[in-house]
C-alpha positions in Angstrom: 12.4 23.4 4.1 13.2 25.4 1.0 11.7 28.9 0.5 9.5 27.4 -2.1 8.1 24.8 0.3 7.6 27.4 3.0 5.7 29.6 0.6 3.5 26.7 -0.5 2.7 25.9 3.1 1.8 29.5 3.8 -0.5 29.7 0.8 -2.3 26.4 1.6 -2.5 27.1 5.4 -2.7 30.8 6.0 -2.5 31.8 9.7 -3.6 28.4 10.9 -3.4 28.0 14.6 -4.3 25.1 17.0 -7.5 26.9 18.0 -8.8 26.7 14.4 -8.5 22.8 14.4 -11.6 22.2 16.6 -9.4 21.2 19.5 -11.1 21.2 22.9 -10.2 23.9 25.6 -8.3 21.6 28.0 -5.9 20.6 25.2 -5.5 24.2 23.9 -4.7 25.3 27.5 -2.0 22.7 27.7 -0.6 23.6 24.3 -0.4 27.2 25.3 1.4 26.3 28.6 3.9 24.4 26.5 4.4 27.4 24.3 2.8 26.0 21.1 0.3 28.0 19.1 1.1 27.2 15.4 0.8 23.6 14.3 3.3 21.9 11.9 2.0 20.8 8.5 1.5 17.1 9.5 -0.5 18.3 12.5 -2.7 20.5 10.4 -3.4 17.6 8.0 -3.6 14.7 10.5 -5.5 16.1 13.5 -8.8 16.7 11.6 -8.6 13.2 9.9 -8.1 11.5 13.3 -10.8 13.5 15.0 -13.3 12.3 12.2 -12.5 8.7 13.2 -10.6 7.8 10.0 -7.6 5.4 9.7 -4.4 7.3 8.8 -1.3 6.4 6.9 1.3 9.0 7.7 4.7 9.3 6.0 6.8 11.9 7.8 10.5 12.1 8.7 11.6 12.8 12.2 11.3 16.4 13.6 8.0 17.1 11.8 5.8 17.0 15.0 4.0 13.7 14.3 3.8 12.7 17.9 1.5 15.6 18.6 -0.3 14.8 15.3 -1.7 11.6 16.9 -1.5 12.4 20.7 -3.7 15.5 20.5 -6.7 13.9 18.7 -6.4 10.7 20.7 -6.6 12.7 24.0 -9.7 14.6 22.6 -11.5 11.5 21.4 -10.9 9.5 24.7 -11.9 12.5 26.8 -15.5 12.2 25.5 -16.1 9.2 27.6 -14.0 9.2 30.8 -13.7 6.2 33.1 -12.1 6.5 36.5 -10.2 4.2 38.9 -9.5 0.6 38.3 -12.4 0.4 36.0 -10.2 2.2 33.4 -9.5 0.0 30.4 -6.7 0.3 27.8 -8.5 2.3 25.2 -5.5 3.5 23.2 -2.3 1.5 22.4 0.8 3.2 21.0 3.5 0.8 19.9 7.0 2.1 19.2 10.4 0.4 18.6 12.7 1.9 21.3 12.6 2.6 25.0 13.7 6.2 24.5 11.0 6.9 22.0 8.4 5.3 24.2 9.4 7.6 27.1 9.4 10.7 24.8 5.8 9.8 23.6 4.8 9.3 27.2 6.1 12.8 28.1 4.1 14.3 25.2 0.9 12.6 26.4 1.6 13.9 29.9 2.2 17.5 28.7 -0.8 17.7 26.3 -3.2 15.7 28.5 -2.5 17.4 31.9 -6.0 18.9 32.0 -8.0 15.9 30.6 -8.2 13.5 33.6 -6.9 10.7 31.3 -4.4 8.3 32.6 -1.4 6.8 30.7 1.7 4.6 31.4 4.8 3.5 29.5 6.1 0.0 29.5 9.4 -1.2 28.0 12.0 -3.9 28.6 15.4 -3.7 30.4 13.9 -2.6 33.7 12.0 -4.3 36.6 8.4 -4.9 35.5 6.8 -4.5 38.9 6.2 -0.7 38.7 4.7 -1.2 35.3 2.4 -4.0 36.4 1.2 -1.9 39.4 0.3 0.9 37.0 -1.6 -1.5 34.8 -3.5 -2.9 37.8 -4.5 0.6 38.9 -6.2 1.2 35.5 -5.0 3.2 32.5 -6.6 4.8 29.5 -3.5 5.0 27.2 -0.6 2.5 27.0 2.7 3.4 25.3 4.8 0.2 24.8 7.7 -1.4 23.1 6.8 -4.7 21.4 8.8 -7.2 23.5 7.6 -6.0 27.0 4.0 -5.6 25.7 3.8 -9.2 24.6 5.6 -10.4 27.7 3.1 -8.8 30.1 0.2 -9.8 27.9 1.3 -13.4 28.1 1.7 -13.1 31.8 -1.9 -11.9 32.0 -1.2 -8.4 33.3 -2.9 -6.6 30.4 -5.6 -7.1 27.8 -6.0 -5.3 24.5 -9.7 -6.3 23.9 -10.9 -2.7 24.8 -8.5 -0.8 22.5 -10.4 1.8 20.4 -7.4 3.6 18.8 -4.2 1.8 17.8 -1.0 3.6 16.8 2.0 2.0 15.2 4.9 4.5 15.2 8.2 4.3 13.4 7.1 1.3 11.4 10.2 1.2 9.2 12.4 1.1 12.3 10.3 -1.8 13.6 11.1 -3.6 10.4 14.8 -2.8 10.7 14.9 -4.1 14.3 13.1 -7.3 13.5 9.9 -6.5 15.4 7.5 -7.2 12.5 6.5 -10.7 13.8 5.8 -9.2 17.2 3.6 -6.5 15.6 1.7 -9.2 13.8 1.0 -11.1 17.0 -0.4 -7.8 18.5 -2.6 -7.1 15.6 -4.1 -10.6 15.9 -5.4 -9.9 19.4 -6.6 -6.3 18.8 -10.4 -5.7 18.3 -11.4 -5.8 14.6 -13.4 -2.7 15.1 -10.9 0.0 15.9 -9.3 3.1 14.5 -5.7 2.6 13.4 -2.9 5.2 12.8 0.3 4.1 11.0 3.4 6.3 10.8 6.7 5.6 9.0 9.5 7.8 7.9 10.0 5.7 4.8 7.6 3.5 2.8 9.4 0.5 1.4 7.2 -2.3 -0.1 7.3 -4.4 3.1 5.9 -1.4 5.1 3.2 -0.7 2.6 2.2 -4.4 2.7 2.1 -4.3 6.6 0.0 -1.1 6.5 -2.5 -2.8 4.2 -3.1 -5.5 6.9 -3.7 -2.9 9.7 -5.6 0.0 8.0 -9.1 0.2 6.6 -9.7 2.8 3.9 -7.0 5.1 5.3 -6.5 8.7 4.5 -2.9 9.4 3.5 -0.7 12.2 4.7 2.9 12.7 3.4 5.0 15.6 4.7 8.6 16.2 3.7 9.6 12.8 2.3 12.8 11.2 3.6 14.8 12.0 0.5 14.5 15.7 1.2 16.4 16.7 4.3 15.2 19.7 6.3 17.0 22.4 4.4 17.1 24.8 7.3 19.8 22.5 8.7 23.2 23.7 7.6 25.2 20.7 6.5 29.0 20.5 6.3 31.6 17.8 5.7 35.2 17.5 6.8 37.5 15.2 4.9 39.9 13.6 7.5 42.0 10.5 7.9 40.3 7.9 10.1 43.1 8.1 12.7 42.6 11.9 13.1 38.8 11.9 13.6 39.0 12.1 17.4 41.5 15.0 17.2 39.3 16.8 14.8 36.2 16.2 16.9 37.9 17.7 19.9 39.0 20.7 17.8 35.4 21.3 16.6 34.1 21.2 20.2 36.6 24.0 21.1 34.0 26.3 19.7 32.1 27.7 22.7 29.1 28.4 20.5 28.4 24.7 20.5 26.5 24.4 23.8 25.5 20.8 23.2 26.1 18.3 20.5 24.8 14.9 19.5 27.5 12.7 18.1 26.8 9.6 16.1 29.0 6.5 15.8 28.3 3.3 13.9 29.0 0.9 16.8 28.4 0.7 20.6 32.2 0.2 21.1 32.9 3.2 19.0 30.5 5.3 21.1 32.2 4.3 24.3 35.6 5.0 22.8 34.7 8.5 21.7 33.3 9.3 25.2 36.6 8.3 26.8 38.5 10.5 24.4 36.3 13.5 25.1 36.4 13.1 28.9 40.2 12.9 28.6 40.1 16.4 27.0 37.8 17.7 29.8 34.7 17.6 27.7 31.7 16.2 29.6 30.3 13.4 27.5 28.1 10.3 27.9 27.1 7.4 25.6 23.7 6.1 24.9 23.2 2.7 23.2 21.7 -0.8 23.5 24.3 -2.2 25.9 23.6 0.5 28.5 21.2 -0.2 31.3 17.9 1.6 30.9 18.4 3.8 34.0 21.9 4.8 32.7 20.5 5.6 29.2 17.7 7.7 30.7 20.1 9.5 33.1 22.4 10.3 30.2 19.5 11.7 28.2 18.2 13.8 31.1 21.7 15.2 31.7 22.0 16.1 28.0 18.6 17.8 28.0 19.5 19.8 31.1 22.9 20.6 29.5 24.9 19.2 32.4 26.3 16.9 29.8 27.6 18.7 26.8 28.0 15.9 24.3 25.8 12.8 23.9 27.3 10.0 21.8 24.8 7.7 20.3 24.3 4.8 17.9 21.6 4.7 15.3 19.3 2.4 17.2 19.0 5.0 20.0 18.7 7.9 17.5 15.0 8.1 17.0 14.3 8.2 20.7 16.2 11.4 21.2 14.0 14.4 21.1 15.7 17.5 22.6 14.4 21.0 22.2 16.8 23.5 20.7 19.5 21.0 19.9 21.8 23.0 17.6 24.4 20.5 16.5 24.6 17.0 15.2 28.0 15.5 14.4 28.5 12.3 12.3 31.7 10.9 13.7 31.3 8.1 11.2 29.3 8.4 7.9 26.4 6.0 8.0 26.5 3.3 5.3 22.7 3.7 4.6 21.9 7.1 3.2 18.4 7.3 4.8 20.1 7.0 8.2 21.9 10.3 7.6 18.5 12.0 7.3 17.3 10.5 10.5 20.5 11.5 12.3 20.5 15.1 11.3 16.8 15.3 11.9 17.6 15.4 15.6 18.4 19.1 15.1 16.4 21.7 13.2 13.2 20.4 14.7 9.8 22.0 14.1 11.4 24.9 12.2 14.4 25.6 14.6 17.8 26.2 13.2 20.4 23.5 13.2 23.9 22.5 12.0 25.2 19.0 11.0 28.9 18.2 10.7 30.2 15.0 9.1 33.7 13.6 9.5 34.4 11.6 6.3 37.5 9.5 5.8 38.6 8.1 2.4 36.8 4.8 2.7 33.5 6.6 3.5 33.4 8.7 0.4 31.1 6.3 -1.4 28.7 6.6 1.5 28.8 10.4 1.3 28.1 10.2 -2.5 25.0 8.0 -1.8 23.8 10.6 0.8 24.2 13.5 -1.7 22.3 11.5 -4.3 19.5 10.9 -1.9 19.1 14.5 -0.7 19.8 15.9 -4.2 22.5 18.4 -3.0 26.2 18.6 -2.5 27.2 19.0 1.1 29.6 22.0 1.6 33.2 20.9 2.3 35.2 22.6 5.1 38.8 22.5 3.9 40.4 24.9 6.4 41.0 22.7 9.4 44.1 21.2 11.2 43.7 17.6 10.1 43.2 17.5 6.3 42.8 14.2 4.6 46.2 12.9 3.5 45.7 9.2 2.7 43.2 9.4 -0.1 43.6 5.7 -1.0 44.2 3.7 2.2 45.3 0.1 1.6 43.4 -2.4 3.8 45.6 -4.8 5.7 45.7 -8.1 3.9 44.6 -11.0 5.9 47.2 -13.7 6.5 46.1 -17.0 5.1 47.6 -20.1 6.8 48.8 -22.6 4.3 46.9 -25.9 4.3 48.9 -28.8 5.6 49.6 -31.5 3.0 48.8 -34.8 4.7 51.1 -36.9 2.5 54.1 -34.6 3.2 53.2 -34.7 6.9 53.1 -38.4 6.8 56.4 -38.7 5.0 58.0 -36.4 7.7 56.4 -38.5 10.4 57.7 -41.9 9.0 61.1 -40.6 7.9 63.9 -42.6 9.7 65.9 -40.5 12.2 69.7 -40.5 11.8 71.8 -42.4 14.4 72.9 -40.2 17.3 69.7 -38.1 17.3 66.5 -38.5 19.2 63.1 -36.9 19.7 61.3 -36.1 23.1 58.8 -38.8 23.9 59.0 -40.5 20.5 60.9 -43.6 19.4 63.8 -43.1 17.0 63.3 -46.6 15.6 61.7 -46.9 12.1 58.2 -48.2 12.1 57.7 -52.0 11.9 54.9 -54.1 10.5 53.4 -54.0 14.0 52.6 -50.3 13.5 50.5 -50.7 10.3 47.2 -50.6 12.2 48.1 -47.3 13.9 49.2 -45.8 10.5 45.9 -46.8 8.9 44.0 -45.1 11.8 45.7 -41.8 11.1 44.8 -42.0 7.4 41.1 -42.3 8.1 38.8 -39.3 7.6 38.2 -37.2 10.8 34.4 -37.9 10.7 35.0 -41.7 10.8 37.2 -41.7 13.9 
């Protein structure tokens, strides 16, 4: 945030704390135990709206505290009418695009709701469904789910959404990017018509606005820090470097012992694995997290990173929004994203909820256009670090030209095939005798189009 924005927030919300938001004592106690006393702007605006029973359309980038903005009021509303044992029904459904994000949301509900006697579970694909179905059979109040596993278990008859009172669609723009919109529409079709709906998205393209209009009824709108304005408390730097020297520069950056942990982003899964191998070779403890990893491996890598037993976590963008680590100081863009908004989501992993953070980007010559798009989006020039051991030398790399195989001329080929062979020479397995009339039928067969044969 800029100083101007910070001042504006202070003027609009002087000395606001959680206990001034009409939050019940069990939740305040849990928040205090978690070390939270001052809500973020989106929490200040959203919590009263949700507690009043209104639908909500929230536009907020990552790191603004939006999970607590819906988790806290949901826990308070559901605690008014507790049900116990297997009689519990799914009264609140939170749908999110990735497994990691679902787990993070589950952890938030566990932390904030520890004194409420409410029950929750998280379901997602990529793991055995049996523990999830057992939890569902035992009865739950709150379900956090990814779209695929939710529909799968629903089709198998393990869960019903007919008792849902509060529905949350989180990271709607990422749902769109990942192709989950049709699944979301199937869910909405079976939800009760009478319900409270909360809709959150970091960006609001036309498709998302259209989807929101089919879910929400007379919603209140909350917009905090639009995606085009990065969190300005994050220090942003760029290194210009040749593509072939990026790994060496990354190792050099990580020699700084002040970097306790760092989240490194690559564009591809293969690239993430390659970076991990290079770092391990240089005695830097690193793990990768991406879609090709088994769920238990992904969760183990994330846990190790949170506990700082792993110093560097290398991730792809699909996994990015599920990573929520307190006090993460550094994000490194090993490759510049080709979509400017993705840069905002990446660096939003650090500088969360007012904490300080630093983002480094390694930019080769071919990525300069991506960097320009990013700077146009965030309306600022990212500071260049010129003093480093691997400066950019090849400013205009020439892409290797693709060899194009010449097309075979069938007439020339035929002439070569029917050309008489000189006396004294022979071919392996072929007659050296010129073709006779008896071969005309065979010759015509070769001249027919491939599709006719």
